[in-house]
Phi, psi and omega in degrees: 000127183227162183217138171223146177261120176054054172303144185291330184197169179292327174301320179295327177293316184294324183286325179293318174305313186293321176301309180298321176296313189289336179268006185074015192082000183276150180285151178299147178287136188284136178254008189278153174275167182303141177298140178283166179308140188297134174272002182252150179318132175283131184308318179236088186294149177244157186260134182248109180285131176231128181262134179242124181080026177272117175086359178146208192261088185207147163267135169233127334304157177264353174222136185223157166246136188218156172248168180304124185107333184303154186236121161277113175258113184266124177253114181274110191239006177201150174056206177236119180229168178232154172239100193228132193275144182223210173225159175301323180294329186216079189308323187258014170238149188286138179278127183300123181083001179281176179284131173220122179287343193076164183297138181233084180294127184232357179303124177065016185265131172229127345289172192284138181302153178218166183218121172264133173238125179259128180287117177249358182212114179250008177290342184207155179299152176242142194240138179217156174208178182251123186261011177286112173056236178262015188304313183294321177297332182279358177096020182274083180224167180217143169232151173239131172068033176291135179286169185275348177225160176085238185285055187287170168307311184289334174280331173291325181286317172304324172294325177295319180278341175267313190228015180303126183286156177295134179297145180245120182288336179289336184275344183287141175253109180279140175273010179246174183283085188245136174241130182250101179238122178288158183286163175308136183301135175219114189293339180279358188288141180288163182291158176289141176239134172083202183259123186292155183229157177256139183241109186276132178228127173271131175254133180079012187274097182092001186153200178271070194224152155253133177229111359284168190262355187212125175224167178245136181214163177246171180287132183094348174293149187244119171272113182264103180270117179257117182278115193258342186195172177048214182220119187223166178229160176246087190247139182276141177223203174230161173308310180295342187219061190312322190253029171225136182291145181283129177298126179088353185277170184297135174213120172296334197071168176303124186241097169294129186227350186295134173080000183274134176295326177248122177297128182284163186224149178221124179265139181234104182274130186281124177241354184221122175238024176283341187206150177302161179234138191240139187216161171208167165265127192266009175293125179048228174264019188304312182301312178299342178268007177097007182272082180239171189205146173216152174241129178065038172297140171286169180269350171226160175089236176286075185271168177303312179309318182283327173296320177292324182287332171297313183299320187273354185078013180263029178282158182218149185288138181270149183285116172231159181306139181065016182276003178076225179282353180298143177200177181283352180252021178057230182302326185289349177297322179290340172288318184296320182291320181300298187303322182294315182301318176302310185298314177312314182293324180298311182308326189278000000 
C-alpha cells in the first residue's frame, strides 16, 4: 500500500509502486549524514558556561556545540585574557568585524568578570582565541561547532601553536566600547623590534587606581585599559605637572563604567620609548588622590614614586650641598641645621 502526493506522471507513480513492492514495502535506506547544529533559532536557548584562564592558558571547555540562540557565558578567573574571533586559516589574528571581548583582567577581582556571546550562525564552525601576548600560540583557542573531520578543533589548535600570527590590536573589532588611539607622533621613536605585546591595565579596580600603576613597554606595544568602575580617564601629562593635560597628548575622555556588564576599554599604542610617559585620571580630585600611571619610568631620578608624590602634593625639598636650611623636613630643617651647628661648636 503506497501513497504519493502530486506525482508528476502515471509513469512516475508506477515506478514508485514497483520500487515499493520490490523492497517489501520498506522505505529505502537513508544515506544522509547526521544533522549539523540547527541553523534556526533554538526554541529553548541554553547557556553554555566556559571558564577562561582556569589553571593556565585555557578555555574550559575549549570546544562546544551550540545552536542559534544559545549563549556562551565566559567567566574570566585568572590573568588578563580575551575572547576574540578569528578564522581557521589564521587562528591568532582577529577576524575583521568579528567578536572581541577586549582584555578582561581577572586577577584578584571579585566577582569574576564575564562576557556573553550569543550564537547567531550555526551553519559553519566558529573560531576564537585569546589575543593577549603569546597566549594563542600557547594553544589558548576555542571552537564552536567544529567538525569531526577536516577542519577540526585539533587542527585549528595545531595551526595556532605552530604558525599562529601575532595578534593585532588594531585589527580587532571589539564588542565593548573600545577606542584605539595611538600616542602622539614622535619621529624620534625607535623602530618596533620583536613581537608587539598587549599590557592589561585595570582602571578603578578597588579604588582610585591604575593596576598596575607603572609598566615597561616597547614601541608597538599596546596598553589595554579596562575601566572597572566609576568614571575615569586616561590622560597624558608631564612629570613636572602630573595633574594637567599635556597639549596634544593622549586622552581617553571620561569612560563611565558603573553598572556595565562588559567593562569599556581604551587602547594606547606606545610609539616612543626614548623617554618616560606620564598619565593621570582627570576626573575630580582623582589625580590628587594618587590616581596616576607611568610607562618606562626610571628606577632613579624622575621615578614613578616621585611623580605620584608630586601629584598628591607630598613632595619635599631634597637636601643638597650648599642648600643652607633647605631639607627634607621643610621649615624644621632650619632648626635641625641650627642644632647640628651648635653641637659642633660645643664639641670644639
